[in-house]
N, C-alpha and C positions, 0 to 999 in steps of 0.2 A: 446445535448449537450448546447443550449443556456442559461440551468442558470449556467453553469461555469462558474466562476467571478475568482477562484484563480487556478495557477498551477496547475497541476493536472497530475500526473506521468501512464503512463501504460507500467508497468513492466510487462515482458513475456520474458517466456527459448524462440531464437528463435527455436531449434531443436523441435517442435510441429508447427502444422496444424493452430496455435491461433495466429503464428506471421506475415501476411497478413490482419489479418484481424482489427490487431494493429496502422496496415501501412493503413488501408482502413479509421481504426477511425481518424486516423490521418490527412488525404486530406480530408475529408472532417469536418475538424472542425472549421472553417469557422474561425471569428474572438477570439475562444474558445482556453486557454492558453495552454492548453494541449502537453505533451511531451510524446515519443514515446524510451521506452527502451528496447530494444532487447540484452540478454543476449547467449550471442555465449556459448557450449555445453550447455544446461540448456534445459531445457522444463518447462513447464505449471508447475507440479509441486518440481520439485529438487525447483524452483525458490522463491514458498512460505514457502518450509517447512520449513526453518529458522524462520520466522514469525509468525509460525503455531504453530511451537513449546513452542516459549515465550507466544505463549496466551493461551493455554494446558497449559503449569509452574500455567500460574495467576490466571486460572477460577480452579481446585485442592487446591490451595493455598490460596483460596482465604475463610475468616471465616467470612465475613458478612459486615468485616469492612471499613471502606469507604476510608482509607486509601490505599498510593499506596504499591503491591509491595514491593518490596529488587530493583527486576529489570526493575523496572518501571522508566518509566524518566518522567520529571519535565519537562511542555513544557509553554511559557512565559503567558498564559493564566489560569496556575495551580500557579501559583507567586503572581498574580492580588489578591489583597485583597477587598472587597467588603465595 
């Protein structure tokens, strides 16, 4: 965790055994900007499912071009020109 310099969210469903692990990582964070996000009513897989679906769709739709897929979001870094 010594290498973490930017705010980092640890997202986990509270309904699975990983919740205490997230809390333990948060307790051991020292000065690392870690924020736990424990979602009530969801487990590890149901928290990840929506993002996993978006990534899977992007992989299936990939044609080898470097342009973002329609569902991709531009980041400030993407908008900078060299």
